[in-house]
N, C-alpha and C positions, 0 to 999 in steps of 0.2 A: 660466688658473689660476682666474679668477673664476667661469667656467662650472663648473669642477670643484667649487668650494666651494658654489655654488648647488645642484648636483646632490646632493652629500652632505647638505646641509641639507634638501632635499626628501625624500630617503630617510629621514632620521632622523625628520622630522615625520610621515611617513606610517606608519612603523613604530610610533611612539608612538600615533598615532591608531588603528591596527588593534588594538594591545594593549588600549587603553582600550575600544574598541568590543566586543571579544570578552568582556572581563571584565564590562562593564556589561550586555550582553545576557544572558549566562548568569546573573549575579547577579540581575538584575531579573526574569528569567523564572521561576527556581526559587522566588522569593518571591511572584511574581504568582499562581502556581498553588497556593499554600498561604497564602492571606491570613490565615487564622486562626492559623497558626503564626507568621507575622510579627507579628500582633497580640499574641500571647502574649509574644514577645520584646520588643516595645515596652513591655508591662506590666513585664517584668523590668527594663528600663532605668529606667522611672519609679520602681519600688521601690528600685532601687540609688541613684537620685538623692537618696533620703532625704526628710526632712521639713523644713519651714520654719515660721516663726511670723509671724503678722500680728496686731498688737495683742494679743499674748499668747495667741492661739488657734493651736493646732498644726494644720498641714495637711500632707498628703503628696501628692507629685506623682501617684501612682497613683490616689488618691481623687478628684483633680480632673479626671481623664481618663475620661469615661464610655466604655462599650464602643463605642458608635456612632462616637465620635470616633477612638478608637485603630484601629478597623476601617477607617474612612475614610482615616486616615493610612497604614495598611498598604497599601491599594490604591493610594493616591497615590504613596507612596514607591517601590513596585515599578514602577509605570507610568512614573514619572519616570526611574528608572535605566534601564529597558529602552529607552525612547524616546531618551534621550541616547545610548545605545550605537548604536542604529540610525541616528540622525542623524549621528553621527560616522562610521559606516561608509560612509554615502552622501555625506558632506561637505555636509550640508544646513545652510543658514544658518551658514556657517563661523565668522564672528566671534562671533555671539551664542551658538551652541552651545558653542564652545570656552571662552568665558568662564563660561558656566553650569557646564560640567564642572569647570573649575578651582575655582569657588566651592563646588561640591558636594564636591570632594575635600578642600578646606581644612577644611570642617566635619567630614567623616567622619574625617579624620586627627586632628583635635583630640579627637573622641569616642574614637577608639581609643587615643590617647595617655593619656587619662583611664583607660580600661579597663586599659591596661598598668601604669599607676602604682598605681591604687587596687585593681584586680583584684576588682570587685564581682560580676562574673559570669564564667563560664569560657568561654563561646562567644558571640561577637559576633552571630552569626546572619547574617553577610554573604552567605552562600550557602545560607540556609535550613538544611534537614537534609541537603542533597546533599553538602556538604563541610564538615567541621569543622576550624577553625583555632584554635590557641592565641592568646591576646591578643598575645603577642610576634610570632607569625607574621602576625597581622592588621595590626599596626602596620608591620611591614616591607613587607607587600604594599601598604598604603596610601601609604607613603612613595615606593615605586616608581611607583605610579599618579599620585601628586601631581607627581612630576618629569615624567612623561609629559604630564600635563595642562598643566603650565607651558610645556613646549616647544610644544605644539599651540596654546596660547593666545597665545604670542609670535609665531608665524608661521602664523596660521590659513589664509591664502590659499595656502599651499603644499600644503594637502590636495587631493589629486586627486579631482575629482568623478566619481562613478559614475553620476550622473543629471543631466540638465540642469535649470536653474532653473525652467523652465516646467512641469516634471512633479514637482517636489519636493512639492507639496501632496498628491499621491496617496500618496506614501510616508508623509508626516506623518500624514494622517488614517487610513490603513490600519493603521499601527503602533499609534496610540492606541486605535483600535477593537479591534484584535486583543488587546492586552494587557488592556484593561478587561473585555472579554467573557470572556477566559480566567479572570480573577479571579472574576467574577460566576458563571460556570459552576462553578468549583471550590467556591464558597460554597454553591451550590444542590445539588451532588452531593458529590463528594470530589475531592481533588487528582488531576490526571491521572497524575502520577508520585509514587509513594509511596517516600520514601527512609528511612522510619522502620523500626525493627526488627520492627514488627507488620504488615508488608506481606503481601499475599496470597501464600501459599506458604511463609511463615515458620514455623519450628518454635519455638514459644515456649520450650520446655524447653531446646533447644539454645542458644537465645539467652541463657539464664541460666547456662550452664555456664562454668566457668573452666578453660581448657586446662591440661593437665599441664605443669609447668615455667614457668607464667606468673609474672611478677614479683609479689611480694607487697608490700603496703604496709609501710613502715618507720616506726617510732615511736622517739622519744627521750624518756626520762623524766629530769626535772631534780629533784633533791632540795634542799630548803632546810633547812639544819641550823644549829644555834646552839651556840656555846661561848664562855664568859666574856663574854657580852653581845654577841658578834659573830655576825652571820648571814652565811653564805656559801652559794653554790650549787655542787652537785656532780652528777656523772653516775655511772653504774655503773662507768665506767672509773677514776674517781679518788675513789671513795667512801671517806671517812675512817674512822678507828677508832671504837670505841664511846664515846669521851669526848665525842663530839658528840651533841647532842640533836636529834631529828627535830622539825621545825616544820611543813613542808608539802611537797607534791610536785605537779608538773604534767607531763602527757604531751602531746606535740605530734607530729603526723605530719610527718616530714621528707622522705618520698618516697612518691609515689602508686604503688600497685600496679595490676595489670590490673583494669579494670572491665568486666564483660560488657555487651553491648549492652542486655540486659534485666536490670536489677538491683533493680527495685522493684515487681515484679508480685506481688500477693497478693490473695486473695479471702477475706473474713471474713464468715461468716454469723452473724447474731445478735450477741451481745456478744463472743464470743471463739473461735468455731469456725472454724478455718482450713481451707477446702476447696480450696485452690489445687492441691494434688497430685491430689485427686479429680477436679477439672475437667480438668486438663491430661493426666491419665492415662487418661481415659475413651476407649475405642476407638471409641465411637459419636459421633454428632453432638451438639453442645451449642450452644444459642443464648445469646449474651450481649448484652443491651441495655445500652449504655454511655451514661451521662449524668453528667458531672462535677457538675453542679448541676441538680437536677430543678426548682428554683424558676425557672430560666432556660430550661428545655427547651421546645421547640416541641411543643405538644400537638395540632397540626392533624391529624396522621396516627395518632392513638392507636388508631383503629378497625382500621387495617392491622396495627398491632403486636399488638392483641388477637387478630386472626385468626390470625396466625402462632403466638401463644402457644397458642391453642386447638388448632391442628394439632399443635404439639409435645406438648401434654399428651395428646392422643388417641393419638399414636404413641410416647409415653413417651420423648421427647427432652427432656433437662433444659433449662430456660429460667430464666435469672437476670437480674436487673437490677442492674448494678454502678453504684454512685454514691458520691459523697463528701458527699451531703446529710445533714442532720440528720433525726431521726425526725419532727419537725414538718413538714418539707418533703416527706418521703416520704408522710406521711398526707395532705397537701394534694394531691399528685399522684394518689394512689389515689382521693381524693374527686372530682377533676376527670375522671379517665379511667376509673374503675372497674377499675383494674388488679388482677389476682389473682395475678400471678406473684411469686415471692419476691424480696426485695431483699437485696443484699450490699454490704459496704463495700470500696471500693478507693480508693487514693490519687488525689487530684484531678489531679495532673500526669500520672500514668500514664494515666488515662482520656483526657486531652487528647492524649496522645501516640498512644494506640491508634487513635483515629478522630477526624477533624475534623468532627464533627457532634454536635449535642446535641438529641435522642438519636441514636445511631447503632447499627446492628446488626452483630454479629460472629458468624460461624459457624465453630466449631472442630470438628476431628475428630482425636483422638489428639494433641492439643496443637498441631496445625497449623492455621493460618488458612486456611479454605476460601473464605470470602467476607466482604466488608465493604460495607455499604450506608448511605447517608445516609437520614434519615427521609423525605426527599423521593423516594427511589427504592428503596423496600423491595421485596424479591422478592415476586412475585405467585403465590399458590397457587390455582389454578383449583378452585372448589368441586366440579367434576365429577371432579377427580383427587385430592380430599382423602383418599381411602382409600389412595392409593399411598404407598409409603415414600419417604423423602427422596432415596434413591439414584436414583430415576427422574426427578428434576428436574434440568434443565441447570444451574441456579444453584448446585447443591450439588456440582458437579464442580470439582476443583481446577484443571483445565486452563483453566477459564473465567476469564481475567483474571490468572493468576499472574504476578507481577512478576519473579521470578527462577527459574532452573532450580536443580537440586540442587547444582550446582557453582558457583553464583553467576555463571554466564555470562549474556549477554544473552538473555532469553527472547523467544519469538515475540510474546507480548502486549506487551512493552516495545518491541520493534521496530515493531510496528503503531502504537503510540502516537507514536513518533518519526516514523514515516511520515506520520501524520495532520498533525502540526505542520508538517512540511516541505511537505506538499501544500497546506495552507491558508494558510501564511504565506511560507515561503521560496520556493516555486515561483512564486507570482504576482509577487513582487518580482524574482526572477531573470528572468522573462519580460519584465517591464516594463523592467528594466535593459538586457537584450539588445536589445529593440526601440528603446529610447531611444538607446543607443550606436550601433546600426546606422543610425538616422536621422541622428544627429549626424555620423557618419563619411561618410554619403552626401552630406550638405550640404557637408562639408569638401572632398570630392572634386569636387563640382560647382563650388564656389568656386575651387578650384585649377585646374580645367579652364577656367573662364571667364577667370581671370587669364592663363592660358597662351595662350588664343585671342586675348585683347586684345593681349598682347605680340607675338604673331605677326602680328596685323593691323597693329599700329603699325609693326613692322619692315617689313612689306610696303608700307605706304603711304610710308614713308621712302625705300625703294628707288626707288619710282616717282617 
């Protein structure tokens, strides 16, 4: 009976351990490959935390957190989560890792409890842009993970090792190196996987459409009326007679309707000329240079940008710079780079969502995203081929790097990216685990054989 209880306890611990490992690895990785997105979410948390006063001076948490600090915290958070998941998976440093996991989940659960009660932001960002959860769903998820972490921390030694203690250092160092390099590479280029509605292959106009029959938002209007010095509130359903005098009214949204994936995309040229439809409806190629804040943009590669603009101008391809910066900052950018392309105004959050680079380049054709590039990896136009139309360049073809097919199934480009991750991370660890377990089993069989030989020898000597 005791053996059965021990067996059940071991199974429960290892199931909890594998659930934690799977969630932590997935959550950590999708944040690691989008460090800027995680940084933006940390800014949202800081702004939601509000302001505080010291000696009568008002401070905000967001103003006290410089960009380099929040970016460093973004990389550190995703790396910690990813590595905890891998260490749990391989049962590395079981006591320490299980306690760190429990502490991590206690903090995260308290944060999500605050989100659920106060509702300062709609999405916690637990899974980056890969998976959106409501604050209620996030709290439920964290409560389940907290329970799993408590079980694992209570019986850490019941986690079955997948690798021997002598080789654990390899998994530790390789995991840390892999996740940090993934974040740094995504900062230099763009996220390996793009879960946002502006991914390569996305039709922006379709992303803005509201399907027929989609639920509409519902509103309720409350009227404040007065009669004989008494004020009361009424709705349209119980609106009183004309003897009541109108004082005030308020309208609140009681039910959210369908919100399309893209609902805030607009391009305004000059003071008020909206050219959104003109840009998205253009059947030809259009270059969009996106920079949320030109005053913070990297100007190291402005020469390559100017070269692309000159090519676009020569071949009559529209080229716009979309920014949320003021006229003063635009003038400063023109002074620094000698830019001659036209500037348009677009929402800051939209630009940050479109591309994780400042500046970054977008190529559209008939409203479809053909290509996206960081300022560090802009497409090269060979001067010898500058007379050729854009159709002749490989980077201007949609098949190059498209993230989804027309029916939203897994594309060949996405499959290749998954294959690269498996090749560079999962495969080496799988080979290491197989070699380690083979060696451990071989040692176990050798020990078992030696013990058997000793017993047989002892029995033989006893008979003699």
